[in-house]
N, C-alpha and C positions, 0 to 999 in steps of 0.2 A: 933332599927337599928340607930347609929349614923353616921350623915351623915359629909362630909368633911368640914373641918373649912374653905376653899375655898369659899363655899358659904355664902349668905347673911343669917343673923339670922333668918329672915322670908322673905315672899314674899308679903306682904300688899302693896297696891299700893301707891303711893304719893298722896299727899291733891290734885292735880289737875287733875291725872289721876282717882281718886276716883269719884270727881265731875263731870268731863267729863261722866264718867260711868252712873253715875246717871241721869244726864240729857239726855243722850240718851236713857237708860230704859224707861225714862218717856217720850219718841216721842219727844222731843224737838229738834228741827233742831239747829245744829251749826255749823257755819261757820268756816272752820279750815285754819288759817293761817300760820301753821307750816308744811303744807304737802311736804314731800322730797321725795315720789315714783313718778318718773316721768310717769309711766304706767297708773296713775291715774289722770293725770293733764290735759287731752284732746291735748295731741300733736298726731300728725297724721304718725303713723309708716307705714313703707313699708311691710304689711302684707305678700303679696303674695313671696316677695323676703325672708322675714324670714323665713315663713314656708318653703320654697325649699332650703334654707341653712340648714334647720333643717332636711330636707329628702333627704339627699344626700346619695348614696349607702355606703358611709365609715360609717356612724352611726351604721351599722349593725355589723361592726368588732371590737372584743376588741383586742388591739394592746397596751398593755400598758407600758408606759415609764415614770420613776417616775419624769422626769423633764418636761413631757409632750409633745405631739405630736410635732414633726420636722416642719411639714408644719405652724402649729399653732403658734409656736414661731417666726419663719419665718415672719409670716403676722405682729404680734406685735412689732417685730425688726423694720421692717418698717415704722409701724404706727410711733412709737417715731423718727425716726430718730438719730441722734447725734452719728452717727457711732455703734449704738447698734445691737450686733451680737446676734441670736438666741441662740450661746453658752452660752450666759450671763444669760440666763432668766430659769425660773419655774415658772412652772404654779400651781395654788391651786384653789379651788373651791370658795373662796372669799378672799377679802382683809384682812377680820378677821382670818381666816385660816391662812393666810400669816403671819400674826403678832404672832397666836399661834406657828407656826413652829418657826421664827426667836428668839420669848423667850425661846423655848426649845434650840435652837442652842447656845445663847448666854450667858444664866444663868443658874444657880442652884438656888433651893429653899433659899428665903432669901435674892437674889442680886435684885438690883433695876433698873430702867432705869428711865430716867429724862424728862419730858414732859413741854416744856414751857406752861404756863397758861395765857387765858384762851384758852381752847381746848375741842375736841370731849370726852365727859365723859365715853364712852365705852372702853377707854385705861386703866382705872381703874381696870375693870372687866377682860379683856384679859390679862393684866398682871397678876391679883391676880389668875386667874384659872391656871396657870402656876407655882405657888408659889413664883412669883416676885412682889416686890411692884414697883408701878407708881408715882414717887415723882414729884409734882407741883413746877415748878418754874416760879414765875410772871414774863410776860410780862409787857411793860407798853407803854401808848399811850401819843403820842405829835404830833399833827397833823396826824399822823398814828401809827399805831401798831409797835412795835420794841421789838427783842429781846434783852434781858438783859443779855448780854454775860457774864458780872462780875457777877450776880447771878448764872449762871449755871456752871460758873468756882468756885464759893464758895461750889455749892452743891457737887461738885465729892468727893466721899469717897471712903473708901476701896471695897464696894459692889456694886458700879455704874460700869453697863456694857456697857448703851449705852443711846444716845439721841436720842428721837423719835420727829420729826418735821413734819406737816403738811404744804403743799406748793401748792397752797395758804390753809390758816387756815380755819377750820371750828369750829366757825362760823364768825371769824373774818374779813375773806376774807385777812388776811395778807399775800403778796408774801415776801419771804425773798429777803431781798435786798443782792447784789453781796458782799459788806463788810460782810455782815452777814454771807454768805454762807463760805467765807474765814474764819472768826473768828471761825464758829463752826468746820470747818474740822481740823484747828488747834489744836482748843482746844481738839478734839477728838484724834489726832495723838499724842499729847505729854500726853494724859492721859490713852492709850492704850483702846479706847472705839470705839465701831461701832455708825454708824449715820444711822438711819432710817427715810428715807423720803417718806413721803405718796404725792403722787401728783395725786391721782382719781380727783380733781377739776382743774389741772393744764389747761385744755383747755377751761375754761370758766372764762377768764381774762376779767374785766371790766373797772377800774379804776387803773391799775397798775402803779406805780410809774415809772420814766424811769430808775432807778437802779435795779428794780427787776429782781430777778434770773427767767426764763423761766422754767428752769427744771433743777434738779441735773445731769440730763446727759450732760450739758453743759459742765462740768469739766470732761474731758476723763478721768483724772488721778489723782483723789482726794487722797489727804494726809492720809485718812483714810479708813479704810473699809465701804462701802455704800452702803445700800439695799435701792432700790426704789421700793414702792407698786404702784399697780394702777390696772384699772380692767373694766369689761365691763359695771358695774354698772354705772358709771359716762361715761367713753368714749364714750360709744354707748347708754347711758340711757336706759339700759337693764338690770336691777338688778335680774330680775326672771331667766337669764341664767346663773348665778353662775358662773363665771369666774373670778379669779383675776391672779395676777403674781408680781413676784420679779426678778428686774434685781439687779445683783450683779457686783459690781466694788470695785476697790482701791486694796490695800494691800490684800493679801491672798485670792484673788477672785476665783481662781479655787480651793482652799482648803475648801473656805466656800460654794462654789457650791456643792460639792461633798459630802458634810454633808447634806446640806439641801435636797440633792436628797436621800440621806439616810434616813432623817426624813419621807420625802413625799411617800417613797416607802413602808411607814410602813402602809399608809392610801390609796394611789393611789384613792382619792378622785374625781378627775377632771373626768365626764362623757365625752365619746366618742363623742354624739352628739353635744355638743358645742366645743369641740376641732375641730372637721370636718369642724364645720361652720364659725371659725372664721375668715379667710379669707373674705368671703363675708360679714359675720357682720361689720368688720371693713371698706369696702368698703361702706357699708351700713351708717356708722356711721357719717360721716361730714354732711348730710341731716337732721339727727336727731338732733345732736348738735347746728346746724344753728337756729332750730326752737327753742330751749331751750334757746339761746343766745339772740334772739329777744324778747323771754317773759322776760327774767330778764332786758333788757334794757328797755322794756316797762313797766315794773312795778316800777322801780325805777323813771323813767320819773313821772308816777302819783304819787309817794310817794312823789316826790320833790314839784309837784304842790299843794300838799295837805298840806305840809308842810308849805309852803309859807302863808298860811292863819292862821298859827297856830305858831307863833314865841318862843312859851314855848318848843315845841318839834325839834327836831333835827334827822339827823341821822349820823352813824359815814362814813368813805369812803368805798368803798365796791370795793379794789381792784381785787377780783375774786372770785368765788364761788357762792352757790345756796342762800345765807342768807345775810339779812340786820339787822345792831343793830339800833334799834330806841332808843334813848336817850329822859329821860321825867323827869320831876320834881320828885325828890325821896320821895314822901309825904307818901308813904307806900314801904314795902317790895315788890321787885321783885315777889316773889311766890302770894305775898298777893295781888298785881295787876294784875296779870294772873288770879286769881281766882274771883276777881271782874269784871274782864271784860268778863270771861265766863257767872258768872251768870247774870251780870245786861246787856251784849249787845249779848250773844250767840254767843261769837267770841273766838277761841280758839289760844293764843299764847305762845311762849316760854320763860317764866321769864328767865332776863340773869344768875342767880344763879344756873340754871342747867349747865350751861357751867364754872363755877367759874369766873364769870365777876368780877371784882372788886367792893365792895360797892354796894348800890343799885342805880337804874335809868335806867337800860336797858330791854327792852323786843327784843326777836329776831323771826323776821318774814322770812317766805321763800317767794324767789321772785320766785319760780315756779307755786304760785298758780293762777288758769286761770283769766285773766284780769278783767273781771265784778265781780268775788267774790273778787279779792283784793282791787279793789276799793270801793266795799260795805263794805267791812271788815273794812278799815281804816276810811271810814265815821262814822260806828260806835262806833269807838274806839277814836279816835280824840277827841271829845268832854269829855269824860272820864279821860281823863289824864292830 
């Protein structure tokens, strides 16, 4: 039987994953500095309240709505503010599913979307599984990360359908600046493109510049169609509850929402329990996010204290998000360095090359790591860099 060409030619793990599996199979403890699952990072969740929210009588009723339950959408609109209305929202089972629906909506097989790079590597496969191509367009670093609007303009071709940006970016932490936002919406309007804005990390601002765009929703009437994605995975640090959403604004918003509802109606993937629980979960979310932000700031302070004793090492600014980019002398390739640290120090880090960071000399660390483990991990790897 022949499998679809949208799949990879094989499913062998990369060298880092294979080495990690080998060490764990041998019983060797590995200190993980890449963890992005908040439910395994030692945060105190209000368990009784979450269970109660998921046990409401409404969870026993199936009342399908292709856009999602009205009460859930009202609670999400209130969470975001900026005049967002429930009628501008559509619920999905995850942000990844939201991308799948949007790529179905916007493109035909062979079309492409532009993705400023570095960025999250999943975009390539999410686009490919819908028959589209995710075309990376390099950003540049000068004191902070910047979109290269000229490069984006030059990359627009006859089959370009959208631009995908993450605000703040994963893993660079770069918030769009307000001038970048206006340049992006103008570019998309002139070329008839949609703008997809992933804001799952927008509640985790850390060192944002004064001119940063706090949210795409601040522009109530964008010049181009805008689709904003978010979800409970980051808003409430509850990835296991599987709820995402898309906010639709800009020209043809009503038509775009109707088309998205048609696509969602073919799946009806969002579970009744999580939709019924959304108002309560969003009410609990600020307390959970406060813990996460405290952890992020504490680990940044720990990292800065450690870097003071290792002047050959540095970090890039973290405007927002859960990751930090550690800059090191490029004496070997990023993946080779990550393998070396895994073997010699039993510490797992992500090589910058996994996220298309330019050149060598970058490692990506998770700031979600519990404080003592983060400190221990830095103490092990710094002497080896």
